[in-house]
C-alpha positions in Angstrom: 85.9 248.4 43.4 84.3 251.9 43.0 81.7 252.8 40.3 84.5 254.5 38.1 86.5 251.2 38.5 83.3 249.2 37.1 82.9 251.8 34.3 86.5 251.4 33.3 86.2 247.7 33.6 83.3 247.7 31.3 84.8 250.1 28.7 82.3 252.6 29.0 82.2 256.4 29.1 80.2 258.2 31.5 77.5 258.9 29.0 77.6 255.0 27.9 77.3 253.8 31.6 74.1 256.1 31.8 72.7 254.7 28.6 73.3 251.2 29.7 71.5 251.8 33.1 68.8 253.8 31.7 69.5 256.9 33.5 70.9 260.3 32.8 74.7 261.5 32.6 73.9 264.0 35.5 72.8 261.3 37.8 76.0 258.9 37.0 78.1 262.0 37.4 76.4 262.4 40.9 77.1 258.7 41.7 80.7 258.9 40.6 81.4 262.0 42.8 80.0 259.9 45.9 76.8 262.2 46.1 73.6 260.8 47.1 71.5 258.8 44.6 68.2 256.8 44.8 68.2 253.2 45.5 66.3 252.7 42.0 69.3 254.2 40.4 71.8 252.1 42.4 70.0 248.9 41.2 70.0 250.0 37.6 73.9 250.9 37.8 74.5 247.5 39.4 72.2 245.7 36.9 73.9 247.3 33.8 77.5 246.4 35.3 76.3 242.9 36.0 75.2 242.1 32.5 78.3 243.9 31.0 80.6 241.5 33.0 78.2 238.5 33.0 78.2 238.0 36.6 76.0 239.4 39.5 77.3 242.9 41.0 75.1 244.1 43.8 74.8 248.0 44.5 76.2 247.4 47.9 79.3 246.0 46.5 80.2 249.1 44.8 82.7 251.0 47.1 81.7 254.7 47.7 78.1 254.4 46.2 75.9 256.5 48.5 72.3 255.6 48.5 69.1 257.1 49.9 67.3 254.2 51.5 
């Protein structure tokens, strides 16, 4: 599943995904467009999704997420 798929599954807008992950909407936009993001941001996104879905989602499981290691 892509980040967009997870965002929709959680019922969140892009701004809400950013809020839940503790990051800004511009960074979320970059991630959704497949642009490079930091590993810290990737962890924050995965953690927010995990909490919302009440199951573990690792950033490596998010298809299309490009992470600067």
